[in-house]
C-alpha positions in Angstrom: -253.3 -168.2 -30.6 -251.3 -166.4 -28.0 -251.7 -167.1 -24.3 -251.8 -163.8 -22.4 -249.0 -163.4 -19.9 -250.2 -163.0 -16.3 -249.8 -159.5 -14.9 -248.1 -159.1 -11.5 -250.2 -158.6 -8.5 -249.1 -155.0 -8.1 -250.4 -154.3 -11.6 -253.9 -155.5 -10.8 -256.6 -153.2 -12.4 -260.3 -153.4 -12.2 -262.8 -151.9 -14.6 -265.4 -149.6 -13.2 -267.7 -147.3 -15.1 -267.4 -143.5 -15.0 -268.1 -141.3 -13.1 -267.6 -143.6 -10.2 -264.3 -145.3 -9.6 -262.4 -142.8 -11.8 -258.8 -144.1 -12.2 -257.3 -140.8 -13.0 -256.8 -139.3 -9.5 -253.5 -137.5 -9.3 -251.7 -136.4 -6.1 -252.4 -132.7 -7.0 -256.2 -132.9 -6.9 -256.0 -135.1 -3.8 -254.1 -132.4 -1.9 -256.5 -129.6 -3.1 -259.7 -131.4 -2.1 -258.4 -133.0 1.1 -258.3 -136.6 2.1 -262.1 -137.0 2.6 -262.8 -135.0 -0.5 -260.9 -137.6 -2.5 -263.2 -140.4 -1.6 -266.2 -139.3 -3.7 -263.9 -138.9 -6.7 -262.9 -142.6 -6.3 -266.4 -144.0 -5.6 -268.9 -141.4 -6.9 -270.9 -138.8 -4.9 -273.8 -141.2 -4.1 -271.7 -144.0 -2.7 -270.9 -142.6 0.8 -274.5 -141.7 1.8 -275.8 -145.0 0.3 -273.3 -147.0 2.2 -274.3 -145.2 5.4 -278.0 -145.7 5.2 -277.9 -149.2 3.8 -276.4 -150.4 7.1 -279.0 -148.8 9.3 -281.4 -151.8 9.0 -278.8 -154.1 10.5 -278.4 -151.7 13.4 -282.1 -151.8 14.0 -282.5 -155.5 13.8 -281.4 -156.8 17.2 -283.0 -154.1 19.3 -286.1 -154.2 17.0 -286.5 -157.9 17.6 -285.9 -157.5 21.4 -288.5 -154.7 21.6 -291.2 -156.5 19.5 -290.9 -159.9 21.1 -290.7 -158.5 24.7 -293.7 -156.2 24.1 -296.0 -158.9 22.5 -294.9 -162.0 24.5 -294.7 -160.1 27.8 -291.5 -162.0 28.6 -288.0 -160.4 29.0 -286.5 -163.9 28.8 -288.1 -164.7 25.4 -287.2 -161.2 24.1 -283.6 -161.6 25.2 -283.3 -165.1 23.6 -284.7 -163.7 20.4 -282.2 -160.9 20.3 -279.4 -163.3 21.1 -280.5 -165.5 18.2 -280.2 -162.5 15.9 -276.6 -162.0 17.1 -275.7 -165.6 16.9 -277.1 -165.9 13.4 -275.2 -162.8 12.3 -271.9 -164.1 13.9 -272.2 -167.3 11.9 -273.7 -165.9 8.7 -271.4 -162.9 8.2 -268.2 -164.8 7.2 -270.3 -167.0 4.9 -271.7 -163.9 3.2 -268.1 -162.6 2.9 -266.9 -165.9 1.5 -269.6 -166.1 -1.1 -269.0 -162.5 -2.1 -265.3 -163.3 -2.6 -266.2 -166.3 -4.8 -269.3 -165.1 -6.7 -268.9 -161.3 -6.5 -270.7 -158.9 -4.2 -273.7 -158.0 -6.5 -275.4 -161.4 -6.6 -274.7 -162.2 -3.0 -276.1 -158.9 -1.7 -279.1 -159.1 -3.9 -280.1 -162.5 -2.7 -279.3 -161.5 0.9 -281.5 -158.4 0.6 -284.5 -160.3 -0.6 -284.1 -163.2 1.8 -283.5 -161.0 4.8 -286.5 -158.8 4.1 -288.8 -161.8 3.8 -287.4 -163.5 7.0 -287.7 -160.3 9.0 -291.3 -160.1 7.8 -291.8 -163.7 9.0 -290.5 -162.8 12.4 -293.2 -160.1 12.7 -295.9 -162.5 11.5 -294.8 -165.2 13.9 -294.7 -162.9 16.9 -298.2 -161.6 16.1 -299.7 -165.0 15.4 -302.7 -165.8 17.5 -302.6 -168.2 20.4 -300.5 -168.7 23.5 -296.7 -168.5 23.5 -296.1 -172.2 23.7 -292.6 -173.7 23.5 -293.1 -174.6 19.8 -294.1 -171.1 18.9 -291.2 -169.6 20.9 -288.8 -172.0 19.1 -290.3 -170.8 15.7 -289.7 -167.2 16.6 -286.1 -167.9 17.8 -285.4 -169.9 14.6 -286.7 -167.1 12.4 -284.6 -164.5 14.4 -281.6 -166.7 13.9 -282.1 -166.8 10.1 -282.7 -163.0 10.1 -279.3 -162.5 11.6 -277.6 -165.1 9.4 -279.0 -163.5 6.2 -278.3 -159.9 7.2 -276.4 -158.1 4.4 -272.9 -157.2 5.5 -272.8 -153.7 4.0 -270.1 -152.3 6.3 -267.4 -155.0 5.8 -268.1 -155.3 2.1 -267.9 -151.5 1.7 -264.5 -151.6 3.3 -263.5 -154.2 0.7 -264.6 -151.9 -2.1 -262.5 -149.0 -0.7 -259.4 -151.1 -0.5 -259.8 -152.3 -4.1 -260.4 -148.7 -5.2 -257.2 -147.6 -3.4 -255.1 -149.9 -5.6 -256.0 -147.7 -8.6 -253.9 -145.0 -7.1 -250.1 -144.6 -7.1 -248.5 -146.7 -4.4 -247.5 -143.7 -2.3 -251.1 -142.6 -1.9 -252.7 -145.9 -1.0 -252.0 -146.0 2.7 -253.4 -142.6 3.4 -256.5 -143.3 1.3 -257.1 -146.6 3.0 -256.8 -145.0 6.4 -259.2 -142.2 5.4 -261.8 -144.7 4.0 -261.6 -147.0 7.0 -261.9 -143.9 9.3 -265.1 -142.9 7.4 -266.4 -146.5 7.6 -265.8 -146.6 11.3 -267.7 -143.4 11.8 -270.5 -144.7 9.7 -270.8 -147.8 11.9 -270.8 -145.7 15.0 -273.5 -143.3 13.6 -275.8 -146.2 12.6 -275.4 -148.0 15.9 -276.6 -144.9 17.6 -279.2 -144.0 15.0 -280.7 -147.6 14.7 -281.7 -148.1 18.3 -282.9 -144.5 18.7 -285.1 -145.0 15.6 -286.5 -148.3 17.0 -287.3 -146.7 20.3 -289.0 -143.7 18.7 -291.2 -145.7 16.2 -292.1 -148.4 18.7 -293.2 -146.0 21.4 -295.0 -143.5 19.1 -296.6 -146.0 16.7 -296.3 -149.7 17.3 -293.5 -152.3 18.1 -293.9 -153.9 14.6 -293.1 -150.8 12.7 -289.3 -150.7 13.2 -288.9 -154.2 11.8 -291.2 -153.6 8.9 -289.3 -150.4 8.1 -286.0 -152.2 8.4 -287.1 -154.9 6.0 -288.2 -152.3 3.5 -285.0 -150.3 3.8 -283.0 -153.5 3.3 -284.8 -154.4 0.2 -284.4 -150.9 -1.4 -281.1 -149.6 0.0 -279.1 -152.8 0.0 -280.2 -153.5 -3.6 -279.0 -150.1 -4.6 -275.7 -150.7 -2.8 -275.4 -154.1 -4.6 -275.8 -152.6 -8.1 -273.7 -149.5 -7.5 -270.9 -149.3 -10.1 -268.2 -149.9 -7.4 -269.3 -153.5 -7.2 -267.3 -154.2 -10.3 -263.9 -153.5 -8.6 -264.4 -156.6 -6.4 -266.0 -159.0 -8.9 -265.9 -162.8 -8.5 -262.2 -163.8 -8.2 -260.6 -166.8 -9.6 -256.9 -167.7 -10.1 -255.7 -166.7 -13.5 -257.2 -164.1 -16.0 -260.6 -162.7 -15.5 -262.1 -160.0 -17.7 -263.3 -158.2 -14.6 -260.8 -158.9 -11.8 -257.6 -159.2 -13.8 -254.9 -161.6 -12.7 -255.3 -162.9 -9.2 -252.4 -164.9 -7.8 -253.1 -168.1 -5.9 -252.7 -167.2 -2.3 -254.4 -168.7 0.7 -255.4 -167.0 4.0 -253.0 -167.5 6.9 -255.8 -168.0 9.5 -253.3 -167.9 12.4 -252.4 -164.3 11.5 -256.0 -163.4 10.8 -257.0 -164.8 14.2 -255.2 -161.9 15.9 -257.5 -159.1 14.5 -260.5 -161.4 14.8 -259.6 -161.9 18.5 -259.2 -158.2 18.8 -262.7 -157.6 17.5 -264.0 -160.3 19.9 -262.5 -158.2 22.7 -264.1 -155.0 21.2 -267.5 -156.7 21.1 -267.1 -158.0 24.6 -266.2 -154.4 25.7 -269.3 -153.0 23.9 -271.7 -155.7 25.2 -270.5 -155.7 28.8 -270.3 -151.9 29.0 -273.8 -151.5 27.7 -275.2 -154.1 30.1 -273.3 -152.7 33.1 -274.4 -149.2 32.2 -278.0 -150.5 32.2 -277.5 -151.8 35.7 -275.9 -148.5 36.7 -278.8 -146.4 35.4 -281.2 -148.7 37.2 -279.6 -147.7 40.5 -278.9 -144.0 39.8 -281.8 -143.2 37.5 -284.0 -145.3 35.2 -283.0 -148.2 32.9 -284.7 -146.3 30.1 -281.8 -143.8 30.1 -279.2 -146.4 29.4 -279.5 -146.2 25.6 -279.1 -142.4 25.6 -276.2 -142.6 28.0 -274.5 -145.2 25.8 -275.0 -142.9 22.8 -272.5 -140.4 24.4 -269.7 -143.0 24.0 -270.8 -143.6 20.4 -270.8 -139.9 19.6 -267.2 -139.3 20.8 -266.1 -142.5 19.2 -267.5 -141.5 15.8 -265.7 -138.2 15.9 -262.5 -139.7 17.0 -262.7 -142.3 14.1 -262.5 -139.4 11.6 -259.2 -138.3 13.1 -257.4 -141.5 12.1 -257.2 -140.3 8.5 -254.7 -137.6 9.7 -252.5 -139.8 11.8 -249.0 -140.1 10.4 -248.3 -143.3 8.3 -245.0 -143.7 10.3 -247.2 -144.4 13.3 -247.7 -148.1 12.5 -250.9 -150.0 12.9 -249.5 -152.2 15.6 -248.4 -149.3 17.8 -251.7 -147.5 17.2 -253.4 -150.6 18.5 -251.2 -150.6 21.6 -251.8 -146.9 22.3 -255.6 -147.0 21.9 -255.8 -150.1 24.1 -253.9 -148.4 26.9 -256.4 -145.5 26.7 -259.3 -148.0 26.7 -257.9 -149.7 29.8 -257.7 -146.3 31.6 -261.2 -145.5 30.4 -262.6 -148.8 31.6 -261.0 -148.3 35.0 -262.8 -144.9 35.2 -266.1 -146.7 34.9 -265.8 -147.5 38.7 -265.6 -143.8 39.7 -269.0 -142.1 38.9 -271.8 -142.0 41.4 -274.3 -140.1 39.3 -275.6 -140.0 35.7 -273.9 -136.7 35.0 -270.4 -137.9 35.9 -270.9 -141.1 34.0 -271.7 -139.2 30.9 -268.4 -137.4 31.2 -266.6 -140.7 31.6 -268.5 -142.2 28.5 -267.5 -139.3 26.4 -263.8 -139.8 27.3 -264.0 -143.6 26.9 -265.3 -143.2 23.4 -262.3 -141.3 22.2 -260.0 -144.4 21.9 -262.8 -146.8 20.9 -263.4 -145.4 17.4 -259.7 -145.4 16.4 -259.3 -148.9 17.9 -262.0 -150.2 15.5 -260.4 -148.5 12.5 -257.0 -149.8 13.5 -258.1 -153.4 13.8 -259.9 -153.3 10.5 -256.7 -151.8 9.0 -254.6 -154.7 10.4 -257.1 -157.1 8.8 -256.6 -155.4 5.4 -252.9 -155.7 5.7 -253.0 -159.4 6.5 -255.7 -160.6 4.1 -254.9 -161.4 0.4 -257.1 -159.2 -1.9 -259.1 -162.2 -3.2 -260.1 -163.1 0.4 -260.7 -159.6 1.7 -264.5 -160.0 2.0 -264.1 -163.2 4.0 -261.7 -161.6 6.4 -263.6 -158.3 6.8 -266.9 -160.1 7.6 -265.0 -162.4 10.0 -263.9 -159.3 11.8 -267.5 -158.1 11.9 -268.7 -161.4 13.2 -266.0 -161.2 16.0 -267.7 -158.0 17.2 -271.2 -159.7 17.2 -269.9 -162.8 19.1 -268.1 -160.6 21.6 -271.3 -158.5 22.3 -273.1 -161.7 23.1 -270.3 -162.9 25.4 -269.9 -159.6 27.1 -273.6 -159.0 27.7 -274.0 -162.5 29.2 -271.1 -162.3 31.6 -271.7 -158.7 32.6 -275.5 -159.4 33.0 -274.8 -162.3 35.3 -272.4 -160.3 37.5 -274.8 -157.3 37.6 -277.6 -159.6 38.8 -275.5 -161.3 41.4 -273.1 -158.7 42.6 -274.2 -155.3 41.3 -273.1 -152.9 38.6 -269.6 -152.4 40.0 -268.8 -156.1 39.5 -270.3 -155.9 35.9 -267.8 -153.1 35.0 -265.0 -155.6 35.6 -265.8 -157.2 32.2 -265.0 -154.2 30.0 -261.9 -153.6 32.0 -260.8 -157.2 31.3 -261.7 -156.9 27.6 -259.6 -153.8 27.3 -256.7 -155.5 29.0 -256.9 -158.5 26.6 -257.1 -156.1 23.7 -253.8 -154.5 24.9 -252.1 -157.9 25.0 -253.3 -158.6 21.5 -251.9 -155.3 20.3 -248.5 -156.5 21.4 -249.0 -159.7 19.6 -250.0 -157.8 16.4 -246.7 -156.0 16.5 -245.0 -159.4 16.1 -247.4 -160.6 13.4 -247.2 -157.4 11.3 -243.4 -157.5 11.5 -243.7 -160.6 9.2 -246.2 -159.0 6.8 -245.3 -156.4 4.2 -248.0 -153.7 4.3 
């Protein structure tokens, strides 16, 4: 009996049924169809819209819980704590979901998460509408359910990025970098679109029908769409990984994660989340002075729109423009944009500033995810990608809290100091990333 010889890491190959994940993609067709046109050839035509809509429920969850709990309890404080519990649960649960996906494969983990999350979100609605006064015990039950809802939320965005990076390894080495940049640009745009679409959908449904409807719809969408994403043929390219031969994953060399290096992009995402949370909170205070707080969401969507469009451009940035220096450039632009937050004195001028600020934000997200993909070993990619996502969630909680306290005590001008500080910290981390990536072969 002959023992098979391990294949080198560069020769890793994953099996994936046709028509999705076709391994025969040559440079010629790639040039004819364009960079974004190549992606459906790699993953199948249904994958991109499925990956987009399967992450909408997560974008609805926090604002949906905030809206429902506030409306039924009549307390902004309880609603805020419930929304914070969702964020805290997601920040802790996301890396765990990623780790389990790396060890067990994405399909079983996502299927369990889809069912569990749907049931728990339903439990949140039931607890909120339970009869009786909002005693401390009932409030704690709602907060605990919200925490579990966040912790079990399926991490479609990060795990989709993992699939794209695995698919790119089926291509000739010279094409991989451009395909990864293109796929991550598309993923960044999908995130931005859903983070605009999710809150808008919650506001529309809650105001026109009832505050419970957004969460019930989110639970149903999670059950159906995340299940479809879980069983999509691309899940086979990132099956359960173990050292040695696997019929699905091929030979995977034993390689651990250097968490000191991973800490750099995770800290970068923490800064990005702080920027988002503090900017949104400060903007709410700004609209309260110059208009109505109800306009804050639509104002913030302006930044999301320009950010989504700018994310798509990263696919066409030259590969010679390295990730580290991209990080530095977009951080400088974010610092300038955050400084411009102090200038507007009306809603109209603030919209112009938000549109300009969004231009570097999307590429910054794409770049930091790209840095994470360079640093992480393939068999730990899900863990690292979800750790980056949890950094954003934790940062949003931190930024919202600090900015909210400053807005309450000193006004919106003081609250805008927080996004400026976050952008400055992101710039410093960009310089650190240049040193870290110097030691890593992309």
